[in-house]
C-alpha positions in Angstrom: 60.8 99.2 89.7 61.1 100.8 93.1 61.3 104.6 93.0 64.3 106.2 94.8 63.4 107.6 98.3 62.5 111.3 98.3 62.8 111.9 102.1 64.8 110.0 104.8 64.2 112.2 107.9 62.5 115.3 109.0 63.5 117.8 111.7 60.9 118.0 114.5 59.5 121.6 114.9 60.6 123.6 117.9 63.4 121.3 119.0 66.5 123.4 118.1 68.8 124.5 120.8 71.9 126.8 120.8 74.9 124.9 119.4 72.9 122.0 117.9 70.3 121.1 115.3 66.8 120.1 116.1 65.8 116.5 116.6 65.5 114.4 113.4 63.3 111.3 113.0 62.4 108.9 110.2 60.2 110.6 107.7 57.8 107.6 107.5 56.7 108.0 111.1 58.1 111.1 112.9 55.5 111.0 115.7 56.7 107.8 117.4 59.7 105.7 118.1 59.3 102.0 117.4 59.7 99.7 120.4 58.3 96.5 118.9 56.1 95.7 115.9 54.6 92.6 117.4 52.9 92.8 120.8 53.9 89.1 121.5 57.6 89.9 120.9 59.3 92.0 123.6 62.4 89.9 124.1 64.9 87.8 122.0 63.3 84.7 123.6 59.9 85.7 122.3 61.5 86.5 119.0 62.6 82.9 118.5 59.3 81.5 119.9 57.4 83.6 117.4 59.4 82.1 114.5 59.3 78.6 115.9 55.5 79.0 115.8 55.4 80.1 112.1 58.3 78.1 110.8 58.3 75.0 113.0 59.2 72.5 110.2 61.2 74.8 108.0 64.9 75.1 107.8 66.5 77.1 110.6 70.2 76.4 110.8 72.5 75.0 108.1 76.1 74.0 108.0 78.4 72.3 105.5 79.2 68.6 105.9 82.9 67.7 106.2 84.5 64.6 104.8 87.6 63.7 107.0 89.0 61.3 104.5 88.9 63.7 101.6 89.3 67.0 103.5 86.4 68.4 101.4 83.3 70.3 102.4 80.0 69.0 101.0 76.5 70.3 100.7 74.6 72.1 103.4 72.9 70.0 106.1 69.8 71.6 107.7 68.0 71.4 111.0 64.4 72.7 111.4 63.2 75.3 113.9 61.6 72.4 115.8 64.9 70.4 116.0 66.9 73.5 117.0 64.3 74.4 119.7 64.8 70.9 121.2 68.6 71.4 121.2 68.2 74.8 122.8 66.1 73.3 125.6 68.6 70.5 126.2 71.7 72.6 126.1 70.2 75.4 128.3 69.1 72.8 130.9 72.6 71.4 130.8 74.1 74.8 131.4 71.9 75.3 134.5 72.8 71.8 135.8 76.5 72.5 135.4 76.4 75.9 137.1 74.7 74.2 140.1 77.1 71.3 140.3 80.5 72.1 139.0 82.2 71.7 142.4 80.5 68.4 143.1 80.5 64.9 141.7 78.4 65.2 138.5 77.9 61.4 138.1 76.4 60.9 141.6 74.4 64.1 141.8 70.6 63.7 141.8 68.2 66.1 140.1 69.3 69.6 141.2 67.3 72.2 143.0 65.5 74.9 141.0 68.0 77.2 139.4 68.7 80.7 140.7 66.7 83.7 139.6 69.8 85.8 139.4 71.3 86.2 136.0 74.8 85.0 135.3 77.2 85.1 132.3 78.1 82.5 129.7 81.1 83.1 127.5 81.2 82.1 123.8 84.6 82.0 122.2 84.4 80.7 118.6 83.8 81.5 114.9 80.2 81.5 113.6 78.7 78.1 113.7 75.4 76.4 114.8 76.6 75.9 118.4 77.1 79.7 118.7 73.4 80.2 117.8 72.2 77.4 120.1 74.2 78.7 123.1 73.0 82.2 122.6 69.3 81.2 122.3 69.7 78.9 125.3 70.9 81.9 127.3 67.8 83.8 126.1 65.5 80.9 127.1 66.9 80.7 130.6 67.6 84.4 131.2 71.4 84.1 131.1 73.8 86.8 129.7 75.8 86.1 126.6 79.4 87.4 126.7 81.2 87.0 123.4 85.0 86.6 123.3 86.4 87.6 120.0 88.1 84.8 118.2 91.1 87.0 117.6 91.5 88.1 121.2 94.9 87.6 122.8 95.2 85.8 126.2 95.5 89.0 128.2 92.1 90.4 126.9 90.4 87.0 127.3 91.7 86.9 130.9 90.4 90.4 131.5 86.9 89.8 130.1 86.4 86.4 131.9 87.3 88.1 135.2 85.5 91.4 134.6 82.2 89.6 133.5 82.7 86.9 136.1 82.2 84.1 133.6 81.8 80.6 135.1 81.2 78.7 131.8 82.9 79.2 128.4 81.6 77.5 125.2 84.4 77.3 122.6 86.0 75.5 119.8 88.6 72.7 120.5 91.4 74.9 119.1 90.8 77.4 122.0 90.7 74.9 124.8 94.5 74.6 125.6 94.8 78.4 125.9 91.8 78.6 128.3 93.2 75.8 130.5 96.5 77.6 130.7 94.6 80.6 131.9 92.9 78.7 134.7 95.0 80.0 137.6 94.3 83.6 136.5 90.6 83.2 136.0 89.2 81.8 139.3 85.6 82.2 138.2 85.9 79.8 135.3 84.7 76.4 136.3 83.5 74.8 133.0 84.7 74.7 129.4 82.3 73.3 126.8 83.8 72.2 123.5 81.7 72.8 120.4 83.8 70.0 118.8 83.7 66.3 119.9 86.5 65.5 122.2 86.8 61.8 121.5 88.5 61.1 118.2 86.8 58.2 116.3 90.0 57.1 114.5 92.0 54.1 115.7 94.3 54.7 118.7 97.7 53.0 119.0 98.0 50.6 121.9 99.1 52.3 125.1 98.2 55.9 123.9 95.2 58.0 124.5 93.0 60.5 122.6 93.5 64.2 122.5 90.1 64.6 124.3 91.2 62.4 127.2 94.4 64.4 127.6 92.6 67.7 127.6 90.0 66.5 130.1 92.8 65.2 132.4 94.7 68.5 132.1 91.5 70.5 132.7 90.6 68.4 135.8 94.1 69.0 137.1 93.5 72.8 136.9 90.1 72.4 138.6 88.0 72.8 135.5 85.3 70.5 134.1 85.7 69.9 130.4 82.7 68.5 128.4 81.7 68.4 124.8 78.6 70.2 123.5 76.8 66.9 122.9 77.6 65.8 126.5 75.9 68.9 127.8 72.9 68.4 125.6 72.6 64.8 127.0 72.9 66.1 130.5 70.2 68.6 129.9 67.9 66.0 128.5 68.4 63.9 131.6 67.7 66.9 133.9 65.3 69.2 132.0 64.4 72.6 133.3 61.5 74.8 132.4 62.3 78.0 130.6 62.9 81.1 132.6 61.8 83.8 130.2 63.6 87.2 130.5 61.8 90.5 130.8 62.5 93.3 128.3 64.7 95.2 130.8 66.9 92.1 131.5 70.4 92.1 130.1 70.7 90.0 126.9 74.5 90.4 126.5 77.5 92.3 127.5 79.3 93.1 124.3 83.0 94.1 124.8 84.3 96.7 122.5 88.0 96.8 122.0 89.1 100.3 122.0 92.4 101.4 120.5 93.7 102.3 124.0 92.9 101.0 127.4 90.9 98.0 128.5 87.8 96.8 126.6 84.4 98.4 127.6 81.5 96.1 128.3 78.4 97.4 126.5 75.3 96.3 128.4 72.4 95.6 125.9 68.9 94.5 127.1 66.3 92.4 125.3 64.3 95.7 124.8 67.3 97.2 123.0 67.5 94.2 120.6 63.8 94.0 119.9 63.6 97.8 119.1 66.5 97.4 116.7 65.0 94.3 115.0 61.5 95.7 114.7 62.6 99.0 113.1 64.6 97.1 110.5 61.7 94.8 109.8 59.5 97.8 109.2 61.9 99.2 106.6 63.1 96.0 104.9 60.6 93.2 104.3 61.8 89.6 104.9 60.1 86.3 104.5 60.4 82.6 105.4 62.0 81.8 102.1 65.0 84.1 102.7 68.4 82.6 103.4 71.1 84.5 105.3 74.8 83.7 104.9 76.4 84.0 108.4 80.1 84.8 108.3 80.4 88.3 109.9 81.6 87.6 113.4 78.8 87.0 115.9 81.1 88.4 118.6 80.5 91.8 116.9 77.1 93.4 117.2 76.6 93.7 113.4 76.7 90.0 112.9 74.5 89.4 115.9 71.7 91.8 114.9 71.6 90.3 111.4 70.9 86.9 112.7 68.3 88.2 115.2 66.6 89.9 112.3 66.7 86.8 110.1 65.0 84.8 112.9 62.3 87.4 113.3 61.3 86.6 109.7 61.4 82.9 110.3 63.9 82.4 107.6 67.1 80.2 107.3 70.7 80.9 108.4 73.5 79.1 106.6 77.0 79.2 108.2 80.2 79.5 106.3 82.8 76.8 107.1 85.1 79.1 108.9 87.5 80.5 106.2 86.8 83.9 104.8 89.3 83.3 101.9 87.0 80.5 100.6 83.7 82.3 101.4 82.6 82.4 97.8 82.6 78.6 97.7 80.2 78.6 100.6 78.1 81.3 99.0 77.9 79.4 95.7 76.7 76.3 97.6 74.2 78.1 99.9 72.8 80.5 97.3 71.7 83.1 99.9 69.1 85.8 99.3 70.5 88.1 102.1 74.2 88.9 101.9 75.7 91.2 104.5 79.3 92.5 104.1 81.8 95.1 105.1 83.7 97.7 103.0 87.0 95.8 103.3 85.6 92.8 101.6 83.4 94.7 99.1 86.4 96.9 98.1 88.4 93.7 97.3 85.5 92.2 95.3 85.2 95.5 93.4 88.9 95.5 92.5 88.7 91.9 91.2 85.5 92.6 89.2 87.1 95.7 87.6 90.1 93.7 86.5 87.9 91.1 84.9 85.6 93.7 83.2 86.3 97.3 82.6 90.1 96.9 83.0 90.3 93.8 80.8 92.2 94.1 77.5 90.7 94.1 74.1 87.0 93.6 73.1 86.0 92.3 76.5 87.2 95.5 78.3 85.6 97.8 75.7 82.3 95.9 75.9 82.4 96.0 79.7 83.0 99.7 79.8 80.0 100.4 77.6 77.9 98.1 79.7 78.9 99.7 83.0 78.4 103.2 81.7 75.0 102.3 80.4 73.9 100.7 83.7 75.3 103.5 85.8 73.4 106.1 83.8 70.2 104.1 84.3 70.9 103.8 88.0 71.6 107.5 88.6 68.5 108.6 86.7 66.3 106.5 88.9 65.7 103.6 86.4 67.0 100.9 88.7 70.1 98.6 88.6 69.0 96.3 85.8 69.4 96.5 82.0 67.5 94.4 79.4 70.5 93.9 77.2 73.7 94.2 79.2 72.4 91.9 82.0 71.9 89.1 79.5 75.4 89.6 77.9 77.5 90.3 81.0 76.0 90.9 84.4 73.8 87.7 84.9 77.1 85.8 84.9 78.6 88.1 87.6 75.4 87.7 89.7 76.1 83.9 89.8 79.3 84.6 91.8 77.0 85.2 94.8 74.8 82.2 93.9 72.3 84.1 91.7 69.6 84.7 94.3 70.9 87.7 96.4 68.1 90.3 96.6 69.6 92.5 99.3 73.2 93.3 100.3 73.9 95.4 103.4 77.1 97.0 104.4 78.3 98.9 107.5 81.1 99.2 110.1 83.1 101.7 108.0 82.6 104.0 105.0 82.3 102.5 101.6 83.6 104.5 98.6 80.6 105.8 96.6 82.1 104.6 93.3 82.5 101.1 94.7 78.9 101.0 95.9 77.5 102.2 92.6 79.6 99.8 90.6 78.6 96.8 92.8 74.9 97.7 92.6 74.9 97.4 88.8 77.4 94.5 88.7 75.3 92.3 91.0 72.0 93.8 89.8 70.7 94.1 93.4 69.8 96.4 96.2 72.9 97.4 98.2 72.2 99.3 101.4 74.7 101.2 103.5 74.0 101.8 107.1 75.6 103.2 110.2 75.5 102.1 113.8 77.6 101.3 116.9 77.7 98.5 119.5 76.1 101.0 121.9 73.0 101.2 119.7 72.8 97.5 118.6 74.4 98.5 115.3 71.2 100.5 114.6 71.2 104.2 113.9 70.7 104.9 110.1 70.0 102.8 107.0 69.4 103.3 103.3 66.0 102.5 101.7 64.9 100.4 98.9 65.4 101.9 95.4 68.3 104.2 96.5 70.3 105.3 93.5 72.7 107.7 95.1 75.9 106.9 97.1 78.0 108.7 99.7 75.5 108.7 102.6 74.2 106.2 105.1 70.5 106.8 104.8 68.3 108.1 107.6 67.3 107.3 111.1 65.8 103.9 111.9 62.3 104.0 113.2 63.5 103.4 116.7 66.0 106.2 116.6 66.1 110.0 116.8 69.2 112.0 116.0 70.7 115.4 116.2 74.0 117.2 115.5 76.0 119.1 118.2 78.7 121.7 117.4 82.4 120.8 117.5 83.9 124.3 117.3 87.5 123.1 117.7 87.1 121.3 114.4 85.0 124.0 112.8 81.9 121.8 112.5 78.8 123.8 113.3 75.0 123.3 113.2 74.8 126.6 111.4 77.1 125.5 108.5 75.9 125.9 104.9 74.7 124.3 102.8 74.2 121.6 105.4 74.4 121.6 109.2 77.4 119.6 110.6 78.5 118.4 114.0 78.9 115.4 116.3 76.1 112.8 115.6 74.1 112.0 118.7 71.2 109.5 118.9 68.6 108.4 121.4 65.9 105.7 121.5 64.8 102.3 123.0 67.7 100.6 121.2 70.4 102.5 123.1 72.5 100.7 125.6 72.0 101.2 129.4 75.7 101.7 130.1 79.1 100.2 130.3 79.4 97.2 132.7 81.1 98.3 136.0 82.1 101.6 134.6 80.0 104.6 135.6 82.6 107.1 134.6 82.7 106.0 130.9 78.9 105.6 130.9 78.5 109.3 131.9 80.9 110.3 129.1 78.9 108.4 126.5 75.3 109.1 127.6 74.3 112.6 128.7 71.6 113.6 131.2 68.9 113.6 128.5 69.8 110.1 127.3 71.7 111.1 124.1 74.5 108.8 123.1 77.5 110.9 121.9 79.1 108.9 119.1 82.3 110.8 118.4 81.5 110.7 114.7 81.1 113.9 112.7 78.2 114.0 110.2 76.0 116.3 108.1 72.4 115.9 107.1 71.2 117.0 103.6 68.0 118.3 102.1 66.6 114.7 101.8 67.3 114.1 105.5 70.0 111.6 104.5 73.1 111.5 106.8 76.7 111.4 105.8 79.6 110.6 108.1 82.6 112.8 107.3 85.0 112.7 110.2 85.9 111.4 113.7 86.0 113.6 116.7 88.7 111.4 118.4 92.1 110.6 116.9 92.7 114.1 115.6 95.9 116.0 115.9 97.1 119.4 114.9 99.9 120.1 112.4 102.4 122.8 112.9 100.5 125.3 110.8 97.4 124.9 113.1 95.3 122.6 110.8 93.5 119.7 112.5 93.9 116.3 110.8 91.7 113.3 111.2 93.9 110.4 110.1 91.1 107.8 110.0 89.3 109.8 107.4 92.5 110.1 105.2 93.3 106.4 105.6 89.8 105.5 104.4 90.3 107.6 101.4 93.6 106.0 100.5 92.2 102.5 101.1 90.1 103.0 98.0 93.2 102.4 96.0 93.3 98.8 94.7 97.0 98.8 95.4 96.6 99.3 99.2 95.3 96.8 101.7 96.4 98.6 104.9 97.7 102.1 105.8 98.8 104.1 108.9 98.9 107.9 108.4 101.2 109.7 110.8 101.4 113.3 111.7 103.7 115.4 113.9 102.6 118.7 115.6 106.1 120.0 114.8 105.7 119.4 111.1 103.2 120.6 108.6 102.8 117.5 106.5 101.9 113.8 106.8 103.7 110.5 106.1 102.4 107.0 106.0 103.3 103.3 106.3 101.5 101.3 103.6 100.9 97.6 103.2 100.4 96.9 99.5 97.9 94.3 98.3 100.1 91.7 96.7 97.5 90.6 94.1 97.4 94.1 92.5 100.7 95.5 93.6 103.0 92.7 92.2 101.8 92.9 88.6 101.7 96.7 88.7 105.3 96.9 90.0 106.5 94.2 87.7 105.4 96.3 84.7 106.9 99.4 86.2 110.4 98.1 86.8 110.4 95.3 84.2 110.7 92.4 86.6 108.8 89.1 86.8 108.2 88.5 90.5 105.5 85.9 91.2 102.9 86.0 93.9 104.2 84.3 97.0 107.8 85.1 96.3 108.8 87.0 99.5 112.3 87.9 98.4 110.9 89.2 95.1 108.2 91.2 96.9 111.0 92.7 99.2 112.9 93.8 96.1 109.8 95.5 94.7 108.8 97.4 97.8 112.4 98.6 98.4 112.8 99.9 94.8 112.9 103.7 94.9 111.1 104.0 91.5 108.3 101.8 92.8 107.9 103.9 95.9 107.9 107.1 93.9 105.2 105.9 91.5 103.2 104.3 94.3 103.0 107.7 96.0 101.8 109.2 92.6 99.0 106.7 92.5 98.0 107.7 96.1 98.0 111.3 95.0 95.5 110.5 92.3 93.2 108.8 94.8 93.5 111.9 97.1 92.7 114.2 94.3 89.6 112.2 93.3 88.5 112.4 96.9 89.2 116.1 97.1 91.6 115.9 100.0 92.8 119.3 101.2 96.5 120.1 100.5 97.7 119.4 104.0 95.8 116.0 104.1 98.0 114.5 101.3 100.7 112.1 102.4 104.1 113.5 101.3 106.2 110.3 101.8 105.6 106.6 102.3 107.2 103.5 103.6 106.1 100.2 102.0 106.1 97.0 104.0 104.9 93.5 103.2 104.3 92.7 106.9 100.5 93.2 107.5 99.2 94.9 110.5 97.6 92.2 112.7 96.3 91.4 116.2 99.3 89.2 116.7 101.8 92.0 116.2 99.6 94.3 118.4 98.8 96.8 115.6 95.1 95.9 115.3 92.3 95.5 117.8 90.3 92.3 117.8 87.8 94.1 115.7 90.6 94.9 113.2 90.9 98.6 113.9 94.3 100.2 113.9 95.9 100.7 117.3 97.2 104.2 116.6 99.3 104.6 119.8 101.0 101.2 119.2 101.5 102.0 115.5 103.2 105.3 116.4 105.6 103.5 118.7 106.2 100.6 116.3 107.0 102.8 113.3 108.6 105.8 115.0 112.0 105.1 113.5 110.4 104.7 110.1 108.4 107.9 110.3 111.4 109.8 111.6 113.4 108.6 108.6 110.6 109.7 106.2 110.6 113.2 107.7 114.4 113.3 107.4 114.2 112.4 103.7 111.6 115.1 103.0 113.6 117.7 104.9 116.8 116.7 103.1 115.1 117.0 99.8 113.8 120.5 100.7 117.2 121.6 101.7 118.8 120.3 98.5 116.3 122.2 96.4 117.1 125.4 98.4 
């Protein structure tokens, strides 16, 4: 049994300055910042070559076979590191050929000249799949720059990124091709679209008609774009092979566009050195091996998904891709049986709610037995005896573990805060290590991480071995480095993993990185006696209520999202009022049965009219707010942070209705505009109620 960590980070002596803490580093090695742990690995290209050497004939990439006639997904099909390396060579050579020859006749062109030394960009616009990995690794082998286009991006943002990054080639799924062709007149740099799916349908074609692929190719040609399938590019590369053009550590690996809640996306420039530092520091803290299997479903267009795959490759282990539908992810997990399972709080919170319904909230003997089992395991966990139990695991929890395939040894979560109760419950339910970390795109998703054996929740661990951190005073929010019992302030970090700036945006770069190289995160944190860090607030998106209190709506929203009844929420405040209101999207799976019992109805899931009747029922709304009050009380919200009135809606916030960014963060400005009539009405209701009481 691994003992809980006693120390996460230490403050370096004589580093304190006025208005900030001293500099903190990982307690395991405070004297140095990790750049790489293998002298032969200084780039992502060398990272793959290292693993190719140690795992040549072992499984590298797996995907589920699909039967067109039955519409069913079968078992995983695997390709070895050696096979994937050959595909990388062929596809990368094909990319170079196309970039040299897109304005000429491809069929008649002889072997091209040596490719240019200058780096250029390749766009990837798709869900996670083997072709994503191959394209990215081909870019590394030939010193090209990956630019990921989020699969949920709207046409305006796609247009902006293609133009801003000057992308000549986009690799995408067939479902995205029509939209890209339509954009052709607005994206003059785009010359080639490569389809990850085959363009020629092998089913019989009626006489006189043509295949979808032929139609798309003709349409693309009419717009001045070359359209090819992935396999066609691989064949082209095999015909015209090119030697690798290995990058240097300082070369750009990718430009990762972050979708802010306002304004145009910012292109975060990340070098190979940034990635290797992040990978290496993770490998030092968390051992992996060639037998590990990673389930890849967190979007590779986001830095969290990308660094996880890079880390998996550094161990020489296997990556299995989900088949593209998060709603049926558990089916993929059961088939793959991964050992490494990354996740995000949104998914883990839903899993927690379902497990609680099936265990501690179950009726009769099952519920009573489950409550005893959970209490016993939580007591063992919190006293440092681990997450297993000799009796209750055999009776209950070994079955729960099989939901994730039965082999998961490490789960990692990030991107947003996870409720401590949810984290502790899942640790004992799945009988496995669950690690919470913190990071940003600007730091390759690498700033802090928990350690093996952790038995406490509510923090995000300590600095990675490549990272040093400090807190800077935010006096307008009363967060000070002199606060007791723990120093508080804006979290800043620095190290070889930090980005070099925003692409074509010096002004934003200077705002984010100060003259000493510190990245200012905008997140408020404190550091405790173990050197463990906790994120408590957000510097941006704050407003002041009429009584002068500052409110951070994101923090309050994250509290209320711990309710199993809520799937989305927008908290609204007005500087002319002294209280908050909210627009709430209930989770149908939990809300409908709860509301049915409350108002003695029998609405079924999927019944939209019935759902409307429930959310519009005054009694339901009143009791729903009471449930929210309970959540707020448990989280110790301050009085002015409690929501005083709510509007329930069954229309989810989405990218399509412009309420979410492509990374699924709330667009606060748009939400304020969209719901202004609703929030005005809520304020009127409260004021009318107050007057009536007077």
